C-alpha positions in Angstrom: 0.0 0.0 0.0 3.0 2.2 0.4 6.5 3.3 -0.4 8.3 4.4 2.7 8.3 8.1 3.1 7.8 8.7 -0.6 4.3 10.1 -0.1 2.3 13.0 -1.5 -0.7 14.7 0.0 -1.5 16.0 -3.5 -1.1 14.2 -6.7 0.7 17.0 -8.5 3.8 17.5 -6.3 7.2 17.2 -7.9 10.2 15.8 -6.0 12.9 13.2 -6.3 11.5 9.7 -6.1 12.1 7.1 -3.3 13.1 9.6 -0.6 12.1 8.1 2.8 10.3 10.8 4.9 11.4 11.3 8.5 13.9 8.4 8.2 16.2 9.5 11.1 13.2 10.2 13.3 11.6 6.8 12.4 14.8 5.0 13.3 15.2 6.9 16.6 11.5 6.1 17.5 11.8 2.5 16.6 15.2 2.1 18.3 16.1 -1.1 16.4 18.3 -3.5 18.5 20.7 -6.3 17.4 18.8 -9.6 16.9 15.4 -7.9 17.1 12.3 -8.9 15.1 10.6 -6.2 13.1 7.7 -5.8 10.8 7.4 -3.1 8.1 3.7 -3.1 7.2 4.2 -0.8 4.2 7.3 -2.1 2.4 7.0 -0.1 -0.8 10.5 0.6 -2.2 12.1 -0.8 1.0 13.5 2.5 2.4 12.7 1.9 6.0 13.3 -1.9 5.9 16.8 -1.5 4.6 17.6 1.2 7.1 16.4 -0.9 10.0 18.4 -3.9 9.0 21.5 -1.7 8.3 21.5 -0.3 11.9 20.5 -3.5 13.7 23.0 -6.4 13.2 21.4 -9.8 13.1 17.9 -8.3 13.2 15.2 -9.9 11.0 12.3 -8.1 9.3 9.1 -9.1 7.7 7.9 -6.6 5.0 4.3 -6.5 3.8 2.7 -4.7 0.9 -0.6 -5.2 -0.8 0.9 -4.1 -4.1 2.4 -7.1 -6.0 4.7 -4.8 -7.9 6.3 -3.6 -4.6 6.9 -7.2 -3.5 8.5 -8.1 -6.9 10.6 -4.9 -6.8 12.0 -6.0 -3.4 13.6 -9.2 -4.7 17.1 -7.7 -4.9 17.0 -6.4 -1.4 15.8 -9.8 -0.1 18.8 -11.4 -1.8 21.2 -8.8 -0.4 19.9 -9.3 3.1 20.8 -13.0 3.0 17.9 -14.4 4.9 17.2 -11.4 7.2 14.4 -10.0 5.1 11.1 -11.8 4.2 8.5 -10.2 2.0 4.8 -11.1 1.8 2.0 -9.7 -0.3 -0.6 -8.7 2.3 -2.5 -5.8 3.6 -1.1 -4.2 6.7 -4.4 -4.8 8.4 -3.4 -8.5 8.2 0.0 -8.0 10.0 -0.9 -10.1 13.0 -1.8 -13.1 10.9 1.4 -12.6 8.8 3.6 -12.3 11.8 2.2 -15.5 13.2 2.6 -17.3 9.9 6.2 -16.4 9.7 6.9 -17.1 13.4 7.9 -13.5 14.2 5.8 -13.1 17.3 6.4 -11.3 19.6 7.7 -8.4 17.6 10.2 -5.8 18.8 8.8 -3.1 16.5 6.2 -2.3 13.8 6.4 0.6 11.4 3.6 1.9 9.2 3.9 4.6 6.6 0.4 5.3 5.5 -0.7 6.6 2.1 -0.1 6.2 -1.6 3.4 5.8 -3.0 5.2 7.8 -5.7 5.8 4.6 -7.5 2.0 4.2 -7.8 1.4 7.8 -8.6 4.1 7.9 -11.3 2.5 5.0 -13.2 -0.3 6.5 -15.4 -2.0 3.1 -15.8 -2.6 2.9 -12.1 -4.9 5.9 -12.2 -3.9 7.6 -9.0 -2.7 10.9 -10.4 -4.2 13.7 -12.5 -0.7 14.7 -13.7 -1.1 11.9 -16.3 -4.1 10.8 -18.2 -4.8 7.2 -17.4 -7.6 4.8 -16.5 -9.6 5.9 -13.4 -8.4 2.9 -11.3 -6.6 3.7 -8.0 -6.6 0.1 -6.8 -3.4 -0.6 -4.8 -3.7 -4.3 -5.1 -5.1 -4.3 -8.6 -8.2 -6.2 -7.4 -11.8 -5.3 -6.4 -13.8 -2.1 -7.1 -12.1 0.7 -9.0 -12.5 4.4 -8.7 -14.3 4.3 -12.1 -16.8 1.8 -10.6 -17.6 4.2 -7.7 -17.8 7.3 -9.9 -20.0 5.7 -12.4 -22.3 3.6 -10.2 -22.6 5.1 -6.8 -25.7 7.2 -5.9 -25.3 11.0 -5.7 -25.6 11.1 -1.9 -23.0 8.5 -1.5 -20.6 10.2 -3.8 -21.1 13.5 -2.0 -20.4 11.8 1.4 -17.2 10.2 0.1 -15.9 13.5 -1.3 -16.8 15.4 1.9 -15.8 12.9 4.6 -12.7 11.3 3.0 -11.5 14.3 1.0 -12.9 17.1 3.2 -14.1 18.7 -0.1 -16.4 21.6 0.8 -18.1 21.6 -2.6 -18.8 17.8 -2.4 -22.5 18.1 -3.3 -21.8 20.2 -6.4 -19.1 17.8 -7.6 -21.4 14.8 -7.0 -24.2 16.5 -9.0 -21.7 17.3 -11.8 -20.5 13.7 -11.9 -24.1 12.4 -12.2 -24.8 14.7 -15.0 -21.6 13.8 -16.9 -22.0 10.1 -16.6 -25.6 10.2 -18.0 -23.9 11.1 -21.3 -20.9 8.8 -21.1 -19.0 7.0 -18.3 -16.1 8.8 -16.7 -13.2 6.5 -17.6 -10.0 8.5 -17.2 -8.2 10.6 -14.6 -8.2 13.6 -17.0 -12.0 13.5 -17.5 -12.6 13.5 -13.7 -9.9 16.1 -13.0 -11.3 18.5 -15.7 -14.8 18.0 -14.4 -13.8 18.9 -10.8 -11.7 21.8 -11.9 -14.9 23.3 -13.5 -16.6 23.2 -10.1 -14.0 23.8 -7.5 -12.0 27.0 -7.6 -8.3 26.6 -7.2 -6.1 28.9 -5.1 -3.2 30.7 -6.8 -0.1 28.6 -6.1 -2.3 26.0 -4.3 -3.1 22.4 -4.9 -5.0 21.3 -8.0 -8.8 21.7 -7.5 -9.2 17.9 -7.9 -6.7 16.9 -5.2 -9.3 16.4 -2.5 -11.7 14.4 -4.7 -8.9 12.1 -5.9 -7.8 11.6 -2.2 -11.3 10.7 -1.2 -11.8 8.2 -4.0 -8.4 6.6 -3.3 -9.3 6.2 0.4 -12.7 4.7 -0.5 -11.4 2.3 -3.2 -8.7 0.9 -0.9 -10.6 1.1 2.5 -7.5 2.9 3.8 -9.0 4.1 7.1 -10.4 0.7 7.9 -7.1 -0.9 7.1 -5.3 1.5 9.4 -7.7 0.7 12.3 -7.1 -3.0 11.7 -3.4 -2.5 11.6 -3.3 -0.6 14.9 -5.2 -3.4 16.7 -3.1 -6.0 15.1 0.2 -4.3 16.2 -1.1 -4.2 19.7 -1.7 -8.0 19.5 1.8 -9.0 18.3 4.2 -6.5 19.8 6.0 -7.7 22.9 6.5 -5.6 26.0 8.9 -2.8 25.1 8.1 -3.1 21.4 7.6 0.1 19.5 4.8 1.1 17.2 5.8 3.9 14.8 3.2 5.3 12.4 3.8 8.0 9.8 0.7 9.6 8.4 0.2 12.2 5.6 -3.3 13.7 6.2 -5.5 14.7 9.1 -7.9 11.7 8.8 -5.2 9.2 9.3 -3.4 11.1 12.0 -6.7 11.6 13.9 -7.3 7.8 14.1 -3.7 7.1 15.2 -3.9 9.9 17.8 -7.2 8.6 19.2 -6.1 5.0 19.4 -2.8 5.8 21.2 -4.4 8.3 23.5 -7.1 5.7 24.5 -4.6 2.8 24.8 -2.2 4.9 26.9 -4.9 5.9 29.3 -4.9 9.6 28.3 -8.6 9.5 27.4 -11.3 7.4 29.1 -12.7 4.4 27.3 -16.2 4.9 26.0 -17.9 7.9 24.3 -21.3 9.3 23.7 -21.7 6.5 21.2 -20.9 3.8 23.7 -21.1 3.5 27.5 -18.0 4.1 29.6 -16.3 1.0 31.0 -14.2 0.5 34.0 -10.7 1.9 33.8 -8.5 -0.6 32.0 -4.8 -1.1 32.2 -2.9 0.9 29.5 -1.4 -1.2 26.7 0.9 1.5 25.4 3.1 4.2 26.7 3.4 7.4 24.6 7.1 7.9 23.7 6.4 11.3 22.3 3.4 13.3 23.7 2.6 14.8 20.3 3.3 14.2 16.6 6.8 14.6 15.3 7.0 16.7 12.2 9.8 17.0 9.5 12.4 19.6 9.9 12.4 22.7 7.7 15.5 21.3 5.9 13.7 18.1 5.0 10.6 19.9 3.8 12.8 22.1 1.6 14.7 19.1 0.2 11.6 17.0 -0.2 8.3 18.9 -0.5 6.4 15.6 -0.2 7.4 15.5 3.5 5.6 18.7 4.4 2.3 17.0 5.6 4.0 14.1 7.4 3.4 13.4 11.1 5.1 10.6 13.1 3.6 9.1 16.3 5.3 6.5 18.4 4.3 4.4 21.4 5.8 1.6 23.4 4.0 -1.6 24.2 3.4 -2.4 27.9 2.8 -5.7 29.7 -1.1 -5.5 29.7 -2.8 -8.0 27.4 -4.2 -6.7 24.1 -7.7 -5.4 24.1 -10.6 -6.5 21.9 -10.6 -4.7 18.6 -13.1 -1.9 18.3 -14.6 -1.7 14.9 -15.9 1.9 15.5 -12.6 3.6 16.0 -12.9 5.6 12.8 -16.3 6.9 14.0 -15.0 7.5 17.5 -12.3 9.6 15.9 -15.1 11.8 14.5 -14.9 10.4 10.9 -18.1 9.1 9.4 -17.7 5.9 7.3 -19.5 6.2 4.0 -19.1 2.7 2.5 -18.7 2.7 -1.2 -21.2 0.3 -2.8 -22.7 -0.3 -6.2 -26.3 0.7 -6.9 -28.7 -2.3 -6.9 
């Protein structure tokens, strides 16, 4: 699903490829140790995985990615690491099962770098970017419902909710209406068709992001169930990290960061369990300790050198002795994010 630190919060940014974001900060937060067992849930181009294995002699690492091209592209690194690196095509929400399968439990560290990779964006046939004209796809794994399916088959209200809740697009209803009108004449099949349509509705700011940035973000999140995968990954990491193990998460937009912040705050005892949506429960033993009280941001120097780093935030916590809690499916809602489920019209 990822390429370490090689993220964009907008699909039109220009910067050198394969530059790991917050690499020094990630290594400091993870604190890899000799002989440790680590899991990189978002392998991508292998930037974090290689760095972890380079600084921790005799450590072993399991790298996951839902994108088959990322796994294939890591073959040389697997060979170079001589048995210390194993790759598996899997979603990071499945990291607990994968860690068990490869006998890596308990883990000493889990790192997640959430978002879309530059490798994916820079391939027009993947349909993630409006910088290139390509099929309106956006599937990270190449399977399942595409962005074109949602745009051409979802009801107007659902489209508006996706654009608003996942893209925070203020003109979501106007864009949804325009999509409905356009597809009555012919299906929207390419990234350029959609980007041009949105640009006719949403006014761009001088020097700002392309008007279609938020709509493209929203569709990508919906197509790949990115927020749901993040919630599953956080619970899975809690289940397989050993005491003292570190969970390090790098996010690139506010929706992701809000979920991670909510999860770690609740698991560290900084907010009470329960909400107005669910009854409060008796105080439970914390399962994590916050290593940093707030999010770690890139330095000014890094943002100048790599503009794609500008929206990155890193959060880190250390696993305590308490047993893992039951997974809470409503974490996205508890973080204040409604969950419009993309579905086809009957």
